[in-house]
C-alpha positions as CSV (number, residue, x, y, z in Angstrom):
1,M,0.0,0.0,0.0
2,R,1.5,3.3,-1.0
3,C,0.8,6.4,1.1
4,S,0.8,9.7,-0.7
5,H,-0.4,13.0,0.4
6,S,0.0,14.7,-3.0
7,R,-3.7,14.6,-3.6
8,L,-4.4,16.3,-0.2
9,I,-1.8,19.1,-0.4
10,P,-1.0,20.7,-3.7
11,R,2.7,20.6,-4.6
12,G,2.8,24.4,-5.3
13,L,1.5,25.1,-1.8
14,V,4.4,23.0,-0.3
15,W,7.0,24.8,-2.3
16,S,5.4,28.2,-1.3
17,W,5.5,27.2,2.3
18,V,9.2,26.1,2.1
19,F,10.1,29.4,0.4
20,I,8.3,31.4,3.1
21,V,10.0,29.5,5.9
22,L,13.5,30.0,4.3
23,S,12.8,33.7,3.6
24,V,11.7,34.4,7.2
25,G,14.7,32.5,8.6
26,C,17.1,34.4,6.4
27,T,15.7,37.8,7.2
28,S,15.7,37.2,10.9
29,T,19.3,36.1,10.9
30,T,21.6,39.0,11.6
31,S,24.6,39.5,9.3
32,R,26.6,40.8,12.3
33,P,28.3,38.3,14.6
34,T,27.3,38.0,18.2
35,A,28.6,40.5,20.8
36,G,32.2,39.5,20.3
37,V,33.1,39.8,24.0
38,S,36.4,37.9,24.6
39,D,37.1,38.9,28.2
40,V,35.5,40.8,31.2
41,Y,37.4,41.6,34.4
42,F,38.1,44.4,36.9
43,T,41.2,46.6,37.3
44,N,42.2,49.9,39.0
45,A,45.1,50.6,36.6
46,E,45.3,53.9,34.6
47,S,46.0,54.1,30.9
48,G,46.5,57.1,28.7
49,P,43.6,59.3,27.5
50,G,41.9,58.7,24.2
51,T,42.7,56.0,21.7
52,Q,45.9,54.2,22.4
53,R,47.7,51.5,20.3
54,Y,49.8,49.0,22.2
55,A,52.3,46.4,20.9
56,T,50.9,43.5,22.9
57,G,48.5,40.7,22.3
58,N,47.1,40.7,25.8
59,I,45.3,43.7,27.4
60,R,46.0,42.3,30.9
61,Q,49.7,43.3,30.4
62,I,48.5,46.9,30.2
63,L,45.5,46.8,32.6
64,P,46.2,44.0,35.0
65,E,43.3,42.2,36.7
66,V,42.4,43.2,40.3
67,R,39.8,41.3,42.4
68,V,40.1,43.1,45.7
69,F,39.9,46.8,46.0
70,D,41.0,48.8,49.1
71,R,38.6,51.7,50.2
72,A,41.5,53.3,52.1
73,R,43.5,53.8,49.0
74,G,40.7,55.2,46.9
75,G,41.1,55.2,43.2
76,K,38.6,53.6,40.9
77,V,37.0,50.2,40.2
78,K,37.0,49.7,36.5
79,L,35.1,47.1,34.6
80,V,37.1,46.1,31.5
81,I,35.2,44.6,28.5
82,V,37.4,43.3,25.8
83,F,35.9,43.0,22.3
84,A,37.3,40.8,19.6
85,D,35.6,42.8,16.9
86,G,35.2,46.3,15.6
87,Y,31.4,46.5,15.6
88,A,29.3,49.0,17.6
89,H,27.9,47.6,20.8
90,E,25.3,48.6,23.4
91,M,26.1,47.8,27.1
92,Y,23.9,47.6,30.1
93,L,25.1,46.8,33.6
94,A,23.6,46.4,37.1
95,L,26.0,46.9,40.0
96,I,24.7,45.0,43.1
97,T,26.4,46.5,46.1
98,A,27.5,44.7,49.3
99,S,24.3,46.1,50.9
100,G,22.1,44.7,48.1
101,N,21.4,48.0,46.3
102,R,21.3,48.1,42.5
103,R,22.8,50.8,40.4
104,T,22.4,50.6,36.7
105,A,24.1,52.2,33.7
106,T,23.9,52.0,29.9
107,W,26.5,53.1,27.3
108,S,27.7,52.3,23.9
109,V,30.8,52.1,21.7
110,S,30.8,53.0,18.1
111,S,32.1,50.8,15.3
112,K,35.8,50.9,14.7
113,P,36.6,50.1,11.1
114,D,40.4,50.1,11.7
115,F,40.0,47.4,14.4
116,Y,43.1,45.1,14.6
117,Q,43.2,42.5,17.4
118,W,41.2,43.7,20.4
119,R,39.6,46.8,21.9
120,T,38.1,47.7,25.2
121,S,35.2,49.5,26.7
122,I,35.7,50.5,30.4
123,Y,33.1,51.5,32.9
124,Q,34.3,52.9,36.2
125,W,33.2,53.8,39.7
126,P,35.1,56.1,42.0
127,L,36.2,54.2,45.1
128,N,36.3,55.9,48.5
129,A,35.9,55.2,52.2
130,N,32.1,55.4,51.8
131,W,31.9,52.1,50.0
132,I,30.8,49.2,52.3
133,A,33.3,46.3,52.7
134,G,32.1,43.1,51.0
135,R,31.3,41.5,47.7
136,Y,30.0,43.4,44.8
137,E,28.5,41.9,41.6
138,V,28.0,43.3,38.1
139,E,25.4,41.8,35.8
140,L,26.5,42.7,32.3
141,T,24.4,42.7,29.1
142,V,25.9,43.4,25.7
143,D,23.7,43.9,22.6
144,G,20.7,42.6,24.6
145,V,22.4,39.3,25.5
146,S,23.6,38.4,28.9
147,A,27.4,38.5,29.1
148,G,27.6,37.1,32.6
149,T,27.8,38.1,36.2
150,Y,31.2,39.3,37.6
151,A,32.3,39.8,41.2
152,F,34.9,41.8,43.1
153,D,35.5,42.5,46.7
154,V,36.0,45.7,48.6
155,K,38.0,45.7,51.9
């Protein structure tokens, strides 16, 4: 016994449906890669103003990672986001303080056509004696996609 649905569904209708599914799938697929975030960490290191070019393949040689910040020393807590692309990005973060308060921020970086190996976007908070000692967390979103939760300590 042969089972055939060709009499029930016209062949032209099937091909039309396949065309629509493929068309919708192709138009909803972005031509731009995903966020391109290759690293996220904290530092308190200073670097020069404006755009800088460095002869190193590792940003941590220039801005070393710091996980514990000292209120007595002051300075800044800097969130470093390393991108492996030259595309524009939109960032959103929520800083959850040691006391449980939430502080949010949004910012963006423009596209960089002369991108070479990596580039960074840095968000910073001034650190002083008013900060409560304890663990702080940052929930990061890049281009509408969660880029993870990152923690640092203040002593």
